[in-house]
N, C-alpha and C positions, 0 to 999 in steps of 0.2 A: 904562338901566344898572338891576342891583339894587341893592338896600342894601346886601349883603354888598360887591358891585363896587366902591360908592362908598368902603364903609369901607376896604376894601384898596389903592384908589387914594391916598387921605389915607396910610395907614399907609406904604406904599411911597416915598412923598416923606420920612417919617420916617427912614426905616430908609437913606436914602442921607446924612442929615446925621450931625452928630458925636454919636454916641450914648456917647460920653463925659460928656456935657455934663447936668447934671441937668435943663434946662428941657426938652432935646428928650427925655430919655426920661419924665421926666412926662406930656409931651404924647402921645405914643405909647402910656403906659401908659392914658391915657385913652381913648383911640380904641379900644384893643384890648378895654380892660374891657369899654367899652362893649356890645362883640359878644357878651358873655354874657345879654345882655337884648335883642338884634335881632333884629326879625320877620324870621324866613326864609320865609313862606309864598309869596313871591315867585319863589322859585326853580322851575326846570324839573322835573320828576319825574325825569330822566337826572341832573340838575346836584343834587338833593337825594340819589341815592342815590350819586354820587361823592363828597358830602361827606360822608355816614356813613361809606362804605366807605374813606375815605382816614385813619382813624382805626382802623380794626379788622386784626386778625389774618386773618379769613375771612368772607365769606357765601356763605351755602350757601342756595339752591344755585347761587347768581350774584349778580352787582351787577345784570345785565343785569333779573334775575326782580324784584328788589326794585324797579326802576325801574318794571317793568309792574305789580307789585303797588300803589305807589303812583299809578299813573295811572289804573288801574283803581278804586280807591277815591277817588279825587277827583274823577272821572265821576261816583260813586254821590253824590256831595255830602260826605263823609267823609274823615277820617285813617285811618291803619292802627292796628289795636289792638297797642300794643306793651307786654311783658311783661319785668319782672324779679324774681326770686325772691331775697329776702333772708331768711336765717337769721340772727338776733340773736345771735350765738355771744360778741362781747367789747362792752366798754365803750369799749375808746378805739380810735378811727378814725384811721386815716394816708391820704396823700396816693393811696395803692395803692388803696383803698377808693372812691375818688371819680371814678376813671377811668371807669367803666359809666354812672354818675350825669352828667358830664358831657356822654356820649353820649346819653343819655336827655335832657337840656335840649336839645341840639339837635333830635332828635326832636318835643317838646313846641312848639319854635318854629318848626318846618317846620309845624306845624298837626299835628299826629298825638296823639293818644291814650294814655296812659300808665296802665298797672296797674303798681303794686308789690303783690307776693305777700310777706306775712309769712309766713315758715315757724315758724308755731308746733307746727305739726304735726312737720313734718321737722327741727326742731331738734331734737326729742326724740329721732330716730335720731342724728343726726349726719351732716353730708355728709362722707365719706371722701376726696373728691379731693383727692389730692397728699398724703394720709395715708400715715405707716408705720406707724400703729396706730390700735385704734378709739377714735373721736373720743366724748367724755364728753358723753349727752344734758344737757340742762337742764331746768329746773323752768320753769314758768308764771312765775313769780317773778323768773326769772334773764330770761326772754325778754322782760318789760316793760319792766324796768329797762334791758337794752342798746338796745331799741329807742328807749326816749326819750332816751338818749344818743345813739344814731346819727341822728336827727334834727335835734338839735340843733347837731351836731358837721359834717354834710354840706350843711345849709341853705342855705351861701355859693354853692353848686354846683348847686343843683336848686329848682324852685319847688314844694314840696310842697302848695301850693293850688290846684294843677293836674294833680292826678293823684289816680287812687283807688286806695286801699286793700284788700286781701282777704286776709283770714286762709285758709292753706289748710284748717286743719281744720273748715272749712265743709263743705266735699265729701271729705276723707281720713276724718275722723271715722265719718261715718257709712255708711262702705264698708263691704258683708259681704264675710264669708270667701268664700259662694260667688261673689260678685260678683269677688273678689281672684284666686280658682282659677281662674275662667272665663277672665280676662285673661289671667294667668300662661300657659295653654297654650296661648296664640299668642305669648308672647315667646321666643324660641330662648335657652338658656341661653347658647351661645356668643356672643349680642349684650353679654349683662351682663358674662363675664368676658374681653372685649377690653379693658378697662381697664388700661394697664400698672403703676397701683398695685398694682391686686388681684393682677395676676399675679406681680408681684415679693413681695407680702406672702405668697402661696401658698409662692413656692420658696425663700423664708426660713422660714419653718415658725409664721409670726405668725399670729394669729388671724384670721379673718374670720369677723362674724357675719351670718346672714341678712339683717337691719335694714338693713346697709351694702348686703347685696348688692339690696335690695330698692328701696333709696334711689333711684337714677335711675327706677325706675317710678313711686315716689308723687310724684317732681318731673315726670316725663311729664303726669301727671293733672293739673297745674295748668292745662298748656298746653289738654286737653280741657274741663276746666271753664269757660274763659273763651274757647275758640275764637279763641286769638289768630294774627294774622298774622306779628309776628314777636315771638323771646324774644330776649334780650341774655345773655350770660355770659361768664366768664373763657374764654381758650385752654385750661385744665384740665379746664372744664365741657362739653366738645365731646360727649361720649360723652352726658350726662345729657341734654343738650339733643336730640339725635337722636333719643333714645328718645321727646320728646315727638312730632317729625314721625310717629315709629313708631306710635303711640300713636292720635295723630289720623287716620292712614290707618284704622287697625281699628275706630274708630269711626264711619268714613263723612266724615271732616272733610277739610276742604282740609288740609294739611299747612303747619305755619308755615315761615317762613324761621328760620336762624339767624343769628346775628352776635354773633362771638366777641371780645373784647377782651382786649390785651396783657396780658400779668402785669409787673407791674413792676420792676424791679429796685431794688435797695437803694443806700440813697448811697453803701455804704462800697465799692463797684465791685468785688465780689468773684465778681457774677456771680448771687448767691442773691436770691429774691425778698425784695420790701421787707416786713420781717414787724415786730412787737412784740419778739418772742423772739429776732432777730439782733441788736436795738439800731439796724438800717439804715432806720430810717424817720423820716419828717417829720407827724407828728402835729398834725391839725388843731386841737384845742384849745391848742395852743404857744404861747406869746408870738410877737410879730411879730418881734421881734431873731433870737428862737430859730431860727424858722421860715427868715427870710433867711438867717443865719447858716449853718445847716444845708444848703442848698443851695448856698453857696457853697462848702462845704468838700467837694462831688460832685467826680468826674473828668471832665474834660473831654468825654470822650467821651460823657457821659449827656444831654447838652444837647438833643441833636436828640430822641430818645424822650421825653426829658422835656418839651420843649415840645409835641412833638405830645401828649402824655398830657393837660395840664394847660392848656394855652393854646387860644384862638379862632384861631392864627395859620394859614395855610393853607400847603399844602406850599410854594408859591411862594415865599411871604414866609420862612419858613426854609431855603430855598435860598440866599434874600440873604443872610441872616444867617449861613449857615456859610460864603459867599463862593463859591458853586458856580455862582452863573450872573452875577457882576459882578470887575471889576478890585478894588476893595474888600473886604477881610475883615475883618472885626468881629472887635476882639480879643478871646479867650475869656472874660479876666475882664471886658469890658464886656457880653459875651452874659449870661454867667450871672448880671451884677447886675440884667438886664434879666428875665431868665428867675424871679429871686426875687422882683423887685418884682411879678411879675404873679399869682405866687400868694398875697403877700401884700396885695397891693389885693384878690383875691377874699376872703380870710378877712378884713380889716379895713379896707379902703377905700384909696383913692390916697394919702391925706395919712400913714397910717400906713404905709405903703411906703417914702415916700420918707424919713420919718424912720427907718426902720428902714437905708435906705440910706448915710443921710448917717452914722448910727449906726456902722455897718460900718467905714465911709470913715476916719473920725475914728480909730478903734480898731486898723485894721488896715492901714490902707494908708499910715501916715506913718512915716518912716524910724525915728524913735525912739518906744520905748514911753511914753518919758519926758513926750511932747508928748498922750499919752491923756488926762491927768486923773486924777483919784483913782481909786486901783485896789486892789479886794481885798488884804489883806498876810495872810504868814504868817508870825512870830517865830520863826526857825527854831530859836532858842536855848532854847524853851518847846515846839515841837511834834517836835524833830528825832528823838525816840525815837521818834514815832511812824509808822507804815506811810504810804506813800503815799498810798495806797488809802483810810487814815484821814482823811489831811488831805485829800483830795479831796471825802469824803464829808461827814466831820462837821465839819469845821474849817472849809472854802470852801463846803461844800453845792454842789458842782459834778456831781457825778454822784449819783446816786440808791443805789449799792450798790458794794462794793468787784467786785463781777464788773464792774457797768458802766466801772468805772475800767479793769479789765483788757482790757475790749473796746477802749476808747479808744487805748491802748496795742498793743494786737494791731492796730489799724489806723494805725499810726504817729502817731498824733494826741496823742500823750502827749510834750512836748518841753521841755525845759530852754532859755532864750536869756540869753544874757550879752549886753550892752551895754556897747560901752569907745568911747572918741572915735573909734577906727578902725573901728567897725562893730559887726553884730551877730553872732555867732556860736550857732548851734541844732543842739542834742545830742538826739536822739531815744532815749527810753528806752523798754527793753524788757518785755513781759510780765513778766518774772520779777523785774523791779525795784520792781514795783507793790506787793510784799508785804514788800519791804524796807524798815528805817526811812527817813525822808527823811535824817536827816543823812549817814548813810552813803552814800546814794547821790549826794548833794551833793558829798559829800567826793571821792570818786571820779572823778566826772563832771568837778566844775570846778577838780579841781587844776590850780594853775598859771594859771588864768584872772581875772582880776580887772574889776571894773565892775557894775552893775548887774545882778541877776538875777533872771529871772521862770519861773515854772511856769505851760506853755500845756496847756490840756486841751481838746481842739478847737477851738472859737474863744472860749472864754475863758479870761483873762489875772488873774494873782494876782503880786503882788509878793514877792519873796523877801528878809527882811529878818533882820539879825544873824546871816549866817552865816559 
């Protein structure tokens, strides 16, 4: 039995136990967490290819071809050469950004060589993938600052000590205009305009610059320079990755295989991609309690894609957890706590994950908020004339801005809770009420209700005093 098989056997016995029990959960998180460092070189080529393919959208030209390439390189005494290009365009990194790095970590542990391309040259163009307008270029200073932040935040999911770094300015900056013209003479314009986002922008009358049009060519030249076996990228990068295959063929090289990653849906469950601009993300630098609580707030239907994206669970283990292959079905709340624990364990360790779990249970799983302990408080007599948004941002510091407070309301995550001896009553605040004075909102919403009142923003809670 392989090392992975032994780990799966141990985890399977835990999955059949009581997963509402802290001791069982801690043991499971320890077992599956250690898989992030598990040596997988003993897996046969076919199983390696299937393990990679199980977490991808597409492997081109096919999983069998990937297995053949692995076997061929293994016979030659080396691993595949895997490439991922990074355009360091932001300082804040979220769990969506971690997905390709988790797959790259698997490639590393399977015995393959990974090169990260720092797109210092292409970042100055701006990757247009999925954009409705031209992306602003970056300066050298922007790129350096963003890259440093990126490495620090993604490090829990990826071993940067076992990777080669290259900057694509090494080969793109010296590229001459005659060389570029000679290459472009062999690239059909129709291939560049296959991109749906390009067509949509042209149809709507939006601008499309020549630099954006040539971005796939620039990215493809990265593959030519490195003579890669495999290139990873998001599903929205498919045409860029295929351009790499095209240019390698034109240069007489063996075309790379293409592996595309899923685009991770945001935590709000609207179907939109996880992004900072939409506020539907889990930041890698967020405190452990916040990471745990944010994952606990997501819709149940996201458990399967999130488990596949961020854990080392096998498909069979996920099927068991979702109740598809056994009589026992894991309660969605228990499964969500385990997923949150998996992510916090990766970022901060098992002890922090179990502490975050205990904190969540203490704050949100009791019948009465009065049992939680000391909570931040808002004196309604003092702050009643201020808007709900002001109270959330400046008084309680629950949200970074008024727009963030409005997003919470839009996601039905801003609520008033009244506790009386007979139980709780929860009232959801509309987005329009965020800009109204707190006192007016309470007077309307809580009219005729008695008992302790609380303001709940996402997973954060404050007591309302003196209403």
